[in-house]
KOLNUKOL-460003 format. One line per field, with one value per residue (C-alpha): residue number from 1; residue in one letter; x, y, z. Coordinates in nm, 2 decimals, decimal comma. Layout:
residues N
nr <- c(NUM; ...)
rest <- c(a; ...)
c1 <- c(X; ...)
c2 <- c(Y; ...)
c3 <- c(Z; ...)
This chain:
residues 158
nr <- c(1; 2; 3; 4; 5; 6; 7; 8; 9; 10; 11; 12; 13; 14; 15; 16; 17; 18; 19; 20; 21; 22; 23; 24; 25; 26; 27; 28; 29; 30; 31; 32; 33; 34; 35; 36; 37; 38; 39; 40; 41; 42; 43; 44; 45; 46; 47; 48; 49; 50; 51; 52; 53; 54; 55; 56; 57; 58; 59; 60; 61; 62; 63; 64; 65; 66; 67; 68; 69; 70; 71; 72; 73; 74; 75; 76; 77; 78; 79; 80; 81; 82; 83; 84; 85; 86; 87; 88; 89; 90; 91; 92; 93; 94; 95; 96; 97; 98; 99; 100; 101; 102; 103; 104; 105; 106; 107; 108; 109; 110; 111; 112; 113; 114; 115; 116; 117; 118; 119; 120; 121; 122; 123; 124; 125; 126; 127; 128; 129; 130; 131; 132; 133; 134; 135; 136; 137; 138; 139; 140; 141; 142; 143; 144; 145; 146; 147; 148; 149; 150; 151; 152; 153; 154; 155; 156; 157; 158)
rest <- c(m; r; l; t; d; y; t; d; y; t; l; r; v; l; m; f; c; a; a; h; p; e; r; s; v; t; i; a; e; l; a; q; g; y; d; i; s; k; n; h; l; m; k; i; v; n; d; l; a; r; q; g; l; l; q; t; t; r; g; r; g; g; g; l; r; l; l; k; p; a; s; e; i; r; i; g; d; v; v; r; q; s; e; t; d; f; r; l; v; e; c; f; d; a; d; h; n; t; c; t; l; t; g; y; c; m; l; k; q; v; i; k; k; a; e; q; s; f; l; a; e; l; d; r; v; t; l; a; d; i; t; a; s; s; q; a; p; m; a; v; g; s; t; g; i; r; l; v; p; l; r; p; a; k; t; p; p; s)
c1 <- c(-0,17; -0,42; -0,38; -0,67; -0,82; -0,69; -0,33; -0,40; -0,53; -0,25; 0,00; -0,19; -0,18; 0,19; 0,26; 0,07; 0,24; 0,58; 0,49; 0,41; 0,68; 0,66; 0,32; 0,07; -0,18; -0,54; -0,77; -1,04; -0,80; -0,72; -1,08; -1,20; -0,90; -0,91; -1,29; -1,24; -1,45; -1,30; -1,38; -1,19; -0,89; -0,89; -0,85; -0,56; -0,40; -0,42; -0,26; 0,02; 0,07; 0,09; 0,35; 0,56; 0,52; 0,30; 0,29; -0,07; -0,15; -0,51; -0,68; -0,65; -0,34; -0,31; -0,27; -0,04; 0,33; 0,57; 0,77; 1,06; 1,22; 1,05; 1,38; 1,36; 1,01; 1,02; 0,71; 0,74; 0,72; 0,41; 0,24; 0,33; 0,18; -0,14; -0,22; -0,39; -0,39; -0,12; -0,31; -0,31; -0,44; -0,63; -0,33; -0,14; -0,37; -0,31; -0,60; -0,86; -0,69; -0,93; -0,75; -0,72; -0,40; -0,20; 0,11; 0,12; 0,07; 0,37; 0,16; 0,19; 0,57; 0,55; 0,30; 0,50; 0,81; 0,62; 0,49; 0,84; 0,96; 0,68; 0,76; 1,14; 1,07; 0,86; 1,15; 1,38; 1,15; 1,12; 0,85; 1,10; 1,14; 0,77; 0,71; 0,86; 0,80; 0,58; 0,20; 0,27; 0,23; 0,57; 0,75; 0,94; 1,24; 1,29; 0,96; 0,76; 0,52; 0,34; 0,20; -0,11; -0,20; -0,53; -0,80; -0,87; -1,14; -1,48; -1,54; -1,89; -2,10; -2,08)
c2 <- c(-1,33; -1,06; -0,80; -0,67; -0,33; -0,25; -0,30; -0,10; 0,19; 0,16; 0,19; 0,49; 0,67; 0,62; 0,71; 1,03; 1,13; 1,06; 1,27; 1,56; 1,57; 1,95; 1,95; 1,76; 1,56; 1,53; 1,23; 1,45; 1,52; 1,15; 1,04; 1,29; 1,23; 0,85; 0,82; 0,61; 0,65; 0,86; 0,59; 0,33; 0,57; 0,65; 0,28; 0,26; 0,58; 0,45; 0,12; 0,31; 0,53; 0,23; 0,08; 0,39; 0,49; 0,80; 1,09; 1,21; 1,56; 1,65; 1,98; 2,28; 2,25; 1,89; 1,59; 1,31; 1,29; 1,01; 0,94; 0,77; 0,88; 0,71; 0,55; 0,35; 0,21; -0,12; -0,21; -0,57; -0,48; -0,27; -0,55; -0,80; -0,57; -0,49; -0,83; -1,05; -1,38; -1,52; -1,85; -1,88; -2,24; -2,44; -2,65; -2,35; -2,36; -2,68; -2,62; -2,61; -2,82; -3,08; -3,14; -3,51; -3,45; -3,33; -3,55; -3,63; -3,29; -3,07; -2,76; -2,62; -2,61; -2,44; -2,18; -2,11; -2,05; -1,82; -1,63; -1,59; -1,46; -1,22; -1,07; -1,08; -0,86; -0,62; -0,61; -0,47; -0,17; 0,13; 0,39; 0,64; 0,41; 0,44; 0,81; 1,15; 1,49; 1,62; 1,61; 1,57; 1,22; 1,06; 0,75; 0,62; 0,39; 0,11; -0,06; 0,21; 0,25; 0,58; 0,79; 0,98; 1,28; 1,32; 1,44; 1,81; 1,90; 1,98; 2,35; 2,46; 2,62; 3,00)
c3 <- c(-0,66; -0,58; -0,31; -0,12; -0,16; 0,18; 0,07; -0,25; -0,05; 0,20; -0,08; -0,23; 0,10; 0,13; -0,23; -0,20; 0,12; -0,04; -0,34; -0,11; 0,15; 0,18; 0,34; 0,54; 0,35; 0,48; 0,49; 0,32; 0,03; -0,01; 0,02; -0,25; -0,48; -0,47; -0,41; -0,10; 0,22; 0,50; 0,75; 0,55; 0,51; 0,89; 0,97; 0,72; 0,85; 1,21; 1,12; 0,93; 1,23; 1,47; 1,24; 1,26; 0,90; 0,93; 1,17; 1,22; 1,35; 1,45; 1,42; 1,20; 0,99; 1,08; 0,85; 0,76; 0,69; 0,64; 0,96; 0,76; 0,44; 0,14; 0,06; 0,39; 0,33; 0,15; -0,05; 0,05; 0,42; 0,36; 0,18; 0,45; 0,72; 0,53; 0,39; 0,65; 0,46; 0,23; 0,22; -0,16; -0,16; 0,10; 0,20; 0,33; 0,64; 0,83; 1,06; 0,78; 0,51; 0,37; 0,04; -0,04; -0,24; 0,07; 0,09; -0,28; -0,44; -0,53; -0,60; -0,25; -0,29; -0,63; -0,50; -0,18; -0,39; -0,62; -0,32; -0,18; -0,52; -0,53; -0,19; -0,26; -0,57; -0,37; -0,11; -0,38; -0,42; -0,19; -0,17; -0,31; -0,62; -0,71; -0,62; -0,67; -0,52; -0,79; -0,87; -1,24; -1,39; -1,40; -1,49; -1,20; -1,21; -1,46; -1,38; -1,56; -1,27; -1,30; -1,02; -1,14; -0,94; -0,77; -1,00; -0,96; -0,70; -0,86; -0,85; -0,75; -1,02; -1,01)
């Protein structure tokens, strides 16, 4: 299974906010650090705010913060909200299915079960499990997932 870039960036935004609970995070900071366009990030941030995951504050001193504790945000829920299409094979879409094997093929059931297992595994993991309140690279939990900090901002030549 492959997640879209949109979901990848969504998770990055949440992870960075969770790793910096002591302050507001800016879109400019995320855009520069992850090399993602500000416009793309604004769409993601707006979606996360509508879902009740981020608080956004405009203006000077504004930025983004998690609205819920990281321990209450399940990765499976985030993936379900950000992915628009779990149609892993053609036969998952009854309206557009032209597969001649429909009715005889057992592949659909196997793939559906694999998808359910994938999401069930993500449901066992919270944002807190994959982040920590530090910018230092760190191993998190038993999965060995690492959060790498944003690369340092380039300093202008003197």
